[in-house]
SEDO-973749 format. One line per 3 residues: number of its first residue (from 1); for each residue z negated, y negated, x of C-alpha. Coordinates in Angstrom, 2 decimals. Example, Ala and Ser with C-alpha at 12.3 -4.5 7.8 and 13.67 -1.06 7.14 Angstrom:
<pts>
1> -7.80:4.50:12.30  -7.14:1.06:13.67
</pts>
This chain:
<pts>
1> -159.15:-150.90:262.05  -162.87:-152.25:262.15  -163.96:-153.03:258.43
4> -167.52:-153.38:258.09  -169.74:-155.08:255.49  -170.09:-158.29:257.77
7> -166.57:-158.39:258.05  -166.12:-157.78:254.22  -168.47:-160.86:253.73
10> -166.85:-162.94:256.47  -163.35:-162.44:254.71  -164.53:-163.63:251.13
13> -166.66:-166.40:252.22  -163.09:-167.69:254.11  -160.90:-166.94:251.30
16> -163.35:-167.93:248.44  -165.65:-170.94:249.79  -166.48:-172.44:246.73
19> -165.62:-169.59:243.94  -169.47:-168.51:242.68  -170.53:-165.35:243.79
22> -174.30:-165.10:242.44  -175.63:-166.18:239.24  -179.56:-166.15:238.74
25> -181.90:-167.05:236.19  -185.39:-168.50:237.23  -185.81:-171.35:234.59
28> -183.75:-172.25:231.39  -180.71:-171.38:232.73  -178.55:-169.46:235.16
31> -177.86:-171.12:238.64  -174.30:-170.85:240.39  -174.44:-170.05:244.12
34> -171.05:-170.44:245.91  -169.97:-167.62:248.40  -170.66:-170.48:251.36
37> -173.89:-171.47:250.23  -174.76:-167.31:249.94  -173.60:-167.48:253.84
40> -175.59:-170.29:254.57  -178.31:-168.77:253.52  -177.46:-165.38:255.03
43> -176.81:-167.13:258.28  -180.51:-168.54:257.90  -182.44:-165.69:257.15
46> -180.43:-163.33:259.67  -181.20:-165.56:261.95  -184.98:-165.53:261.26
49> -184.70:-161.98:261.17  -183.25:-162.15:265.02  -186.54:-164.78:265.88
52> -188.61:-162.40:264.19  -187.58:-159.51:266.66  -185.24:-157.55:264.52
55> -183.09:-155.26:266.89  -179.90:-153.81:265.77  -180.50:-150.60:264.92
58> -183.85:-151.41:263.69  -184.69:-150.15:260.11  -185.72:-152.63:257.17
61> -187.04:-151.85:253.60  -186.38:-153.98:250.62  -188.26:-153.45:247.68
64> -187.90:-156.02:244.89  -186.06:-156.74:241.44  -182.42:-157.66:241.17
67> -182.16:-161.28:242.42  -180.23:-163.28:244.47  -182.81:-162.60:247.57
70> -182.06:-158.87:247.38  -178.36:-159.24:248.03  -179.04:-162.22:250.64
73> -181.59:-160.14:252.17  -179.30:-156.71:252.78  -176.56:-159.04:254.00
76> -179.02:-161.10:256.41  -180.47:-157.76:257.60  -176.45:-156.66:258.90
79> -176.38:-160.07:260.79  -179.60:-158.83:262.82  -178.00:-155.65:263.44
82> -180.44:-153.93:261.18  -180.10:-150.65:258.30  -181.56:-151.22:255.10
85> -183.83:-148.42:253.15  -183.53:-149.67:249.68  -186.75:-148.79:247.30
88> -186.79:-148.31:243.65  -189.26:-150.72:242.09  -190.12:-147.49:239.98
91> -191.94:-146.28:242.84  -195.33:-146.62:241.61  -196.44:-143.59:243.62
94> -198.14:-144.34:246.68  -197.08:-141.06:248.36  -193.17:-141.43:247.31
97> -192.91:-145.04:248.94  -195.17:-144.10:251.87  -193.16:-140.77:252.33
100> -189.86:-143.17:252.80  -191.44:-145.97:254.57  -192.75:-143.30:257.08
103> -189.77:-141.02:257.29  -187.41:-144.11:257.54  -189.00:-145.47:260.83
106> -189.02:-148.87:258.45  -190.43:-151.69:261.26  -189.72:-154.34:258.80
109> -189.89:-154.94:254.78  -188.40:-157.47:252.83  -190.66:-157.32:249.19
112> -190.89:-159.90:246.04  -194.25:-160.94:244.72  -194.75:-158.44:242.18
115> -193.77:-155.77:244.15  -196.42:-156.81:247.21  -199.46:-154.81:245.77
118> -197.95:-151.19:246.58  -197.17:-152.37:249.87  -200.58:-153.59:250.25
121> -202.38:-150.42:249.03  -200.47:-148.47:251.75  -200.13:-150.83:254.71
124> -203.07:-149.13:257.07  -201.13:-146.06:257.14  -198.02:-147.91:258.11
127> -198.24:-147.86:261.57  -194.84:-148.61:262.74  -194.27:-152.05:260.11
130> -194.68:-155.13:262.26  -194.24:-157.55:259.89  -193.41:-157.72:255.90
133> -191.46:-160.84:254.75  -192.84:-161.91:250.92  -190.12:-163.43:248.98
136> -192.39:-165.26:246.84  -195.29:-167.97:247.58  -198.57:-166.35:247.92
139> -201.85:-168.02:247.64  -202.82:-165.96:250.84  -201.02:-163.83:253.15
142> -202.81:-160.73:254.87  -202.80:-159.29:258.11  -198.79:-158.91:259.44
145> -197.42:-160.78:256.02  -195.14:-163.57:256.64  -193.62:-166.27:253.86
148> -189.81:-166.09:253.41  -189.91:-169.89:253.98  -191.30:-169.34:257.35
151> -188.90:-166.73:258.23  -186.14:-169.63:257.32  -187.63:-172.41:259.19
154> -187.50:-170.09:262.23  -183.82:-169.01:261.92  -183.28:-173.11:261.40
157> -184.94:-173.26:264.95  -182.91:-170.21:266.27  -179.41:-171.62:264.96
160> -180.61:-175.26:266.48  -181.25:-173.45:270.06  -178.58:-170.91:269.98
163> -174.77:-171.33:269.82  -173.20:-169.95:266.62  -171.44:-167.55:268.73
166> -175.05:-166.13:269.98  -176.27:-165.98:266.58  -173.05:-163.88:264.94
169> -172.42:-161.61:268.51  -175.07:-159.14:266.62  -173.13:-158.95:263.21
172> -169.83:-159.04:265.12  -170.80:-156.01:267.47  -171.20:-153.56:264.32
175> -168.51:-151.12:263.79  -167.45:-148.83:261.25  -169.62:-145.97:261.92
178> -172.71:-147.95:262.10  -175.51:-147.22:259.58  -175.84:-149.60:256.90
181> -178.27:-148.10:254.43  -180.66:-145.14:254.08  -180.83:-144.46:250.65
184> -183.47:-141.99:249.38  -182.54:-139.88:246.65  -185.69:-137.55:244.40
187> -186.95:-134.87:246.43  -188.53:-131.76:245.32  -191.90:-132.29:246.77
190> -192.88:-134.97:248.99  -189.74:-134.65:250.89  -186.94:-136.98:249.44
193> -183.62:-136.97:251.47  -182.17:-140.21:252.84  -178.52:-140.38:252.62
196> -177.11:-142.31:255.23  -174.35:-144.22:254.53  -171.82:-146.17:257.26
199> -170.80:-149.68:256.91  -167.10:-148.39:256.48  -168.69:-145.89:253.69
202> -168.97:-148.74:251.50  -166.27:-150.71:252.51  -163.94:-147.88:252.09
205> -165.45:-147.05:248.74  -164.78:-150.76:247.49  -161.34:-150.03:248.58
208> -161.23:-147.00:246.20  -162.47:-147.90:243.66  -160.38:-150.96:242.88
211> -157.37:-148.45:242.65  -159.12:-147.33:239.17  -160.14:-150.76:237.95
214> -158.07:-154.18:238.78  -160.75:-157.10:239.14  -160.09:-160.57:239.89
217> -162.00:-163.53:241.26  -162.32:-164.83:237.58  -164.32:-161.87:236.28
220> -168.06:-161.73:236.27  -170.46:-159.34:236.05  -174.15:-158.59:234.80
223> -175.70:-156.05:237.07  -178.48:-154.40:234.86  -178.87:-151.52:237.30
226> -181.77:-151.41:239.68  -180.05:-152.64:242.79  -181.18:-150.38:245.24
229> -179.08:-147.75:243.32  -175.58:-147.22:245.17  -173.57:-147.46:242.11
232> -174.91:-150.86:241.56  -174.56:-151.77:245.32  -170.79:-150.80:245.13
235> -169.64:-151.71:242.04  -172.20:-154.04:240.96  -171.80:-156.64:244.34
238> -169.93:-155.39:247.13  -166.62:-155.31:244.74  -167.13:-158.42:243.09
241> -167.92:-159.96:246.70  -164.48:-158.36:248.10  -162.22:-160.10:245.34
244> -164.17:-163.50:245.23  -165.61:-162.62:241.95  -169.38:-163.19:240.39
247> -172.17:-161.39:240.31  -175.20:-162.21:237.90  -178.59:-160.64:237.69
250> -180.96:-159.95:235.32  -183.75:-162.46:234.85  -186.98:-161.31:236.05
253> -189.74:-161.18:233.47  -193.46:-160.74:234.57  -193.50:-157.01:233.42
256> -190.70:-154.37:233.46  -190.52:-154.71:229.35  -190.13:-158.44:229.50
259> -186.84:-158.02:232.19  -185.60:-155.38:229.58  -186.09:-157.95:226.65
262> -183.87:-160.21:228.64  -181.07:-158.36:229.28  -179.20:-158.55:225.31
265> -179.80:-162.44:226.09  -178.85:-162.53:229.79  -175.18:-160.89:228.46
268> -174.64:-163.52:225.92  -175.50:-166.60:228.63  -173.36:-164.56:231.31
271> -170.55:-163.43:229.31  -169.63:-160.52:231.47  -166.07:-158.92:231.52
274> -167.78:-155.75:232.15  -170.88:-154.12:232.65  -172.18:-151.01:234.70
277> -174.23:-148.83:232.19  -175.81:-145.13:231.92  -176.43:-143.19:229.12
280> -179.78:-144.17:228.03  -178.94:-147.84:228.21  -175.99:-147.16:225.90
283> -177.88:-145.45:223.29  -180.09:-148.58:223.41  -177.08:-151.08:222.92
286> -175.68:-148.94:220.07  -178.90:-148.81:218.33  -179.05:-152.70:218.57
289> -175.39:-153.26:217.05  -176.38:-150.55:214.31  -179.85:-152.69:213.78
292> -178.11:-156.07:213.41  -175.21:-154.63:211.03  -177.81:-153.07:208.72
295> -179.86:-156.26:208.21  -176.48:-157.92:207.10  -176.89:-155.36:204.36
298> -175.22:-152.26:202.15  -171.63:-154.16:201.90  -171.18:-154.97:205.55
301> -173.15:-151.50:206.59  -169.82:-150.02:204.11  -167.45:-152.32:206.17
304> -168.38:-151.70:209.03  -168.89:-147.73:209.12  -164.89:-147.76:207.46
307> -163.72:-150.26:210.12  -164.90:-147.93:212.91  -163.60:-144.89:211.51
310> -159.85:-146.86:210.99  -160.40:-147.71:214.66  -161.46:-144.65:216.07
313> -158.52:-143.08:214.47  -156.19:-145.35:215.60  -157.24:-145.26:219.18
316> -157.70:-141.79:219.64  -159.49:-139.78:222.03  -157.06:-141.38:224.83
319> -154.84:-144.08:225.56  -151.95:-141.62:226.73  -151.33:-139.80:223.56
322> -148.61:-140.25:221.06  -149.87:-142.62:218.12  -147.27:-141.33:215.59
325> -148.60:-142.33:212.00  -151.46:-144.10:213.40  -149.39:-146.86:214.15
328> -149.30:-147.53:210.48  -153.11:-148.69:211.07  -152.37:-151.58:213.25
331> -152.67:-154.42:210.79  -155.86:-152.88:209.18  -157.37:-152.50:212.90
334> -156.59:-156.36:213.50  -158.04:-157.37:210.44  -161.35:-155.29:210.69
337> -161.15:-156.84:214.31  -160.78:-160.09:213.12  -163.39:-160.18:210.42
340> -166.05:-158.08:211.90  -165.79:-156.47:215.29  -165.10:-159.78:217.18
343> -168.04:-161.08:215.91  -170.18:-157.54:217.01  -168.68:-158.61:220.48
346> -170.23:-162.32:220.40  -173.37:-160.76:221.16  -171.99:-159.32:224.33
349> -170.34:-162.87:225.26  -167.33:-162.35:223.59  -165.11:-161.70:227.30
352> -166.89:-157.52:227.75  -163.53:-155.65:228.69  -165.32:-152.33:228.94
355> -168.58:-150.79:230.32  -168.40:-148.01:233.08  -170.92:-145.50:232.74
358> -171.84:-143.39:235.59  -175.54:-141.09:236.60  -174.86:-138.52:233.94
361> -171.93:-137.34:231.43  -171.54:-139.89:228.18  -171.23:-138.01:224.88
364> -168.19:-138.30:223.32  -169.42:-139.83:220.27  -171.11:-142.63:222.20
367> -167.45:-143.31:223.60  -165.92:-142.98:220.17  -168.18:-145.52:218.85
370> -167.73:-148.30:221.72  -164.18:-147.78:221.37  -164.18:-148.46:217.72
373> -166.07:-151.54:218.27  -163.64:-152.54:220.64  -165.86:-152.57:224.22
376> -164.88:-148.89:225.73  -167.15:-147.42:227.92  -165.38:-145.29:230.58
379> -166.79:-142.45:232.00  -167.00:-142.42:235.95  -168.63:-139.72:238.24
382> -169.98:-140.16:242.00  -172.73:-139.16:243.94  -174.74:-141.68:246.61
385> -173.47:-139.18:249.37  -170.05:-140.15:248.14  -171.37:-144.06:248.37
388> -170.79:-143.37:245.30  -167.72:-143.84:243.53  -165.16:-140.34:243.30
391> -163.44:-140.81:239.90  -163.74:-142.78:236.61  -161.95:-143.73:233.55
394> -160.15:-147.02:233.04  -158.18:-149.61:231.17  -154.90:-147.75:232.12
397> -156.11:-144.47:231.58  -158.77:-142.86:229.79  -159.48:-139.80:227.78
400> -163.08:-138.71:226.25  -165.14:-136.26:227.93  -163.40:-136.15:231.36
403> -164.83:-138.60:234.43  -161.19:-139.99:234.74  -158.70:-140.33:238.04
406> -159.66:-139.67:241.19  -160.06:-142.96:243.48  -157.11:-143.38:246.22
409> -157.15:-141.77:248.92  -159.63:-139.20:248.64  -158.97:-135.27:248.85
412> -160.92:-133.24:246.28  -160.88:-129.33:245.52  -163.02:-127.07:243.15
415> -164.19:-124.16:245.23  -166.44:-120.64:244.23  -169.73:-119.25:245.39
418> -167.54:-118.36:248.77  -166.32:-121.76:249.56  -162.86:-120.68:248.71
421> -160.63:-123.26:246.72  -159.69:-122.43:243.13  -156.74:-122.99:241.28
424> -156.12:-126.27:239.10  -158.16:-125.90:236.04  -160.80:-123.34:237.20
427> -163.96:-124.40:237.09  -166.12:-124.64:240.55  -167.70:-126.59:242.78
430> -166.74:-129.98:243.14  -165.87:-130.81:246.93  -164.51:-133.85:248.14
433> -163.00:-135.81:251.61  -162.63:-138.99:252.69  -163.87:-142.24:254.31
436> -166.50:-142.91:251.38  -168.54:-139.19:252.32  -171.71:-139.88:253.75
439> -172.46:-139.46:257.69  -175.38:-137.19:256.80  -179.27:-137.11:255.71
442> -181.64:-139.10:257.73  -183.51:-136.86:260.35  -182.46:-133.91:258.00
445> -180.05:-131.91:259.67  -180.09:-128.63:258.10  -179.72:-130.12:254.60
448> -176.87:-132.30:256.06  -175.00:-128.95:257.67  -175.63:-127.60:254.10
451> -173.85:-130.22:252.06  -170.96:-131.76:254.53  -168.79:-129.08:255.94
454> -165.74:-129.94:257.90  -166.02:-133.65:256.74  -165.72:-132.34:253.16
457> -169.19:-133.17:250.85  -170.19:-129.94:248.53  -171.57:-131.83:245.56
460> -173.56:-129.41:243.96  -171.88:-130.44:240.87  -169.37:-128.29:238.37
463> -166.16:-129.43:237.35  -162.29:-128.70:236.96  -158.74:-130.99:237.38
466> -156.11:-131.06:234.79  -152.31:-131.16:235.25  -152.51:-134.72:233.99
469> -155.02:-135.67:237.08  -158.11:-135.61:235.21  -161.61:-134.59:236.66
472> -163.93:-132.91:234.37  -167.50:-132.83:234.97  -169.57:-130.15:233.34
475> -173.04:-130.06:234.89  -174.81:-129.02:237.91  -173.41:-126.16:239.95
478> -176.59:-126.09:241.89  -179.93:-126.64:239.88  -180.85:-130.36:239.90
481> -182.02:-131.59:236.76  -180.69:-134.69:235.00  -182.43:-137.18:233.12
484> -181.38:-139.31:230.00  -180.62:-142.46:232.31  -179.11:-140.38:235.25
487> -181.49:-139.82:237.36  -181.22:-136.72:239.27  -184.14:-134.35:240.47
490> -184.69:-130.91:242.08  -186.82:-128.79:240.00  -187.67:-125.93:242.47
493> -190.70:-127.36:244.13  -192.37:-127.61:240.90  -191.60:-123.91:239.77
496> -193.00:-122.92:243.03  -195.88:-124.54:243.09  -196.28:-123.39:239.17
499> -195.83:-119.61:239.90  -198.07:-120.21:243.50  -201.29:-121.85:242.40
502> -201.19:-120.41:238.92  -202.10:-116.33:238.31  -201.24:-116.87:234.72
505> -197.38:-117.66:235.64  -194.94:-115.33:236.91  -192.09:-116.95:236.88
508> -190.86:-120.27:235.31  -187.33:-122.27:235.52  -187.05:-125.95:234.38
511> -185.23:-127.27:232.41  -183.35:-131.08:231.93  -179.62:-131.81:230.95
514> -179.58:-135.51:230.00  -182.46:-135.46:227.58  -185.38:-137.35:227.01
517> -187.87:-135.08:228.59  -187.80:-131.95:230.67  -188.76:-128.50:229.26
520> -189.77:-124.79:230.85  -189.24:-121.49:229.78  -191.96:-119.49:231.13
523> -192.68:-115.80:232.00  -196.52:-115.41:231.79  -198.51:-113.19:233.71
526> -199.75:-111.06:230.72  -202.58:-109.10:232.42  -204.31:-111.90:233.87
529> -204.00:-113.69:230.52  -205.64:-110.37:228.86  -208.72:-110.59:231.44
532> -209.29:-113.96:230.75  -209.27:-113.77:227.02  -211.56:-110.57:227.55
535> -214.21:-112.95:228.98  -214.05:-115.01:225.72  -214.38:-112.07:223.75
538> -210.35:-112.55:222.39  -207.04:-110.62:222.97  -203.27:-110.84:222.53
541> -203.57:-108.91:219.41  -204.70:-111.42:216.97  -203.25:-114.62:216.47
544> -206.45:-116.29:217.59  -206.07:-115.04:220.96  -202.48:-115.63:221.40
547> -203.36:-119.54:220.52  -205.94:-119.65:223.25  -203.50:-117.64:225.88
550> -200.89:-120.74:225.13  -203.71:-123.46:225.31  -204.25:-121.75:228.63
553> -200.77:-121.93:230.31  -200.86:-125.56:228.73  -203.89:-126.09:230.86
556> -202.17:-124.89:233.71  -199.37:-127.55:233.65  -201.48:-129.99:232.85
559> -203.04:-129.66:236.14  -200.10:-131.44:237.64  -200.32:-134.41:235.42
562> -202.79:-137.54:235.18  -206.57:-136.74:235.70  -205.44:-133.42:236.77
565> -206.39:-131.19:240.24  -202.89:-131.78:241.42  -202.24:-135.22:240.06
568> -199.28:-137.08:242.18  -197.69:-134.03:243.36  -194.62:-134.06:241.60
571> -193.23:-137.52:239.74  -195.02:-136.75:235.90  -191.44:-137.49:234.06
574> -190.02:-134.34:235.72  -193.22:-132.26:234.45  -192.20:-129.89:231.23
577> -193.43:-131.79:228.10  -193.21:-128.17:226.29  -192.51:-124.55:227.41
580> -191.05:-121.67:225.72  -192.98:-118.47:226.21  -190.88:-115.52:227.01
583> -191.24:-111.78:226.08  -189.68:-110.11:229.07  -189.30:-111.46:232.69
586> -186.23:-112.44:234.81  -184.83:-109.17:236.60  -182.17:-108.13:238.59
589> -181.35:-105.53:235.66  -180.89:-108.47:233.25  -179.03:-110.45:235.87
592> -181.55:-113.20:235.12  -182.34:-112.59:239.37  -180.15:-112.04:241.88
595> -180.36:-109.70:245.27  -181.90:-112.71:247.30  -184.83:-112.67:244.33
598> -183.62:-116.21:243.39  -182.96:-117.37:239.56  -179.53:-117.44:238.12
601> -179.88:-120.37:236.14  -176.82:-119.93:234.29  -177.37:-116.68:232.78
604> -181.03:-117.71:231.86  -179.96:-120.99:230.38  -177.22:-118.99:228.37
607> -179.59:-116.16:227.47  -182.42:-118.47:225.80  -180.05:-121.40:224.89
610> -181.50:-121.22:220.92  -185.25:-121.63:222.64  -184.36:-124.29:225.03
613> -182.26:-126.40:222.08  -185.65:-125.30:219.93  -188.02:-127.16:222.24
616> -185.93:-130.23:221.69  -187.09:-130.47:217.95  -190.30:-131.61:216.72
619> -191.39:-128.37:215.67  -190.33:-126.74:219.19  -192.11:-129.22:220.89
622> -195.74:-128.02:219.39  -197.81:-125.72:221.67  -198.70:-123.67:219.05
625> -195.00:-123.02:217.77  -194.07:-119.77:215.96  -191.94:-118.77:218.82
628> -194.48:-118.67:221.12  -196.75:-116.72:219.41  -194.52:-114.36:218.38
631> -193.42:-113.82:222.28  -197.06:-113.31:222.95  -197.45:-110.53:220.67
</pts>
């Protein structure tokens, strides 16, 4: 059965014409836009794109903060038969943006006023680009730029001179397997991979995700994640759209920091029923709650801590466990909720039923905290290549530490290094098959063939299934770095460059498992360091010499940072903030190198777990720490 995003949108408008679809605040309050009003704007812009010369199969890019025009812009692309390349506003480096726009064969760009300067900086190199549609009015427009209002006028003219059937014929001609978006994931060097998702990938994942959480047309959400993110796409607005519910976006500030500060206020104004989150945001919310409690004095702090403990014991680690004696706590739970936690929830609008956390693993303490205050944070799991939702905890079933139940329908197996299926309970690579599995990587058949085999997506994530039907995700089966906000990045390119371009570094392994910064373990080339020190009249036999050697290694890493020789080669956030020098190399003998001369990361991480943990302390982050000095003796 044909079910594209155009079909989904048309069905929702027909079923929920007067429901509020989008909420946006540009002035003093949030203004609603109904499904019918959104359709009118989508038709105008879609017709404008057709008049502008957008053809079926063309790729367009969208670079903007979250707002109504983001959602309207993407939908209008589909009515012109185009494919969206959603771009992150975090992409500051022109080479990152440039690669995506050139590799994606982008012909038309939609951009907000605040992001326009990034496009202007590189537009001379964008030879394929025909038009840049600017959402916000500008004092002057440069070559190829056109105001959104102009495109809308062209749309009005097009709709006046063509029949509605002529306009709609393009959108109606789209099939399930036609491409909807190309979402670029962080690459190792200048080559990120473009995840191609079809219309059916999206609509299938909407159906699958709704088997985990029951959402009705009265529900509201405030999307605080970037809209270019696959998670925000599916769960933020396409799920809401499919059931006639409402999606609000955060008020855009003049700076990213101002937008961030708008989140708590916007939550109170929108009063969402659920919020999508990542661990970094969850920690910020927790800190804000605790600060608010501390401001009320010691008695409130004591009451809060006592109430939190009572509620955490009562609710436990799963809603599936027998409560037993814990039922005796029910009156206390009710009391604390009435006098304290209901007021805490008021700062989140008072109607928040739960958060859903994705991106990276939520620690148990964080989950216990939110269950305690009565706003559970459910761990979910997915990846862009799966559109993205694969599993999640939810109101029907949650267990801390797990990533919840699988969506339906989906096929999942756990495989070993050889791709053989492992028995229930054993740990291996998570492999899935379903209508949500991507079409492949854009113009990258090798990576596609490596990742999708016989319809199965090899996620590169490590995990296992339990008899209870819960998926546990334990980290990377492969080597991706995962930051505290859930962003993922492959370290191999940085590691190769450090070894290749520095004669003082023999081996290096980067590490980041949901932490605030990336670290590295380094095997130095002692001979080269000794030679360098000799030129300075120093040696590794003295503390002064060892300090100079560490400073030399540090200067090699700094070459990739701002002002350095190789600045911009890699995003700075993934470069190591500090490193641990190792006394012995990785070899086949100590099993830290395999037969193909690749590092066995799991073995290295295990062997140097203490050194890695030390780098996340104030002392260990210091370059000239004692452990580094001792390793050079």
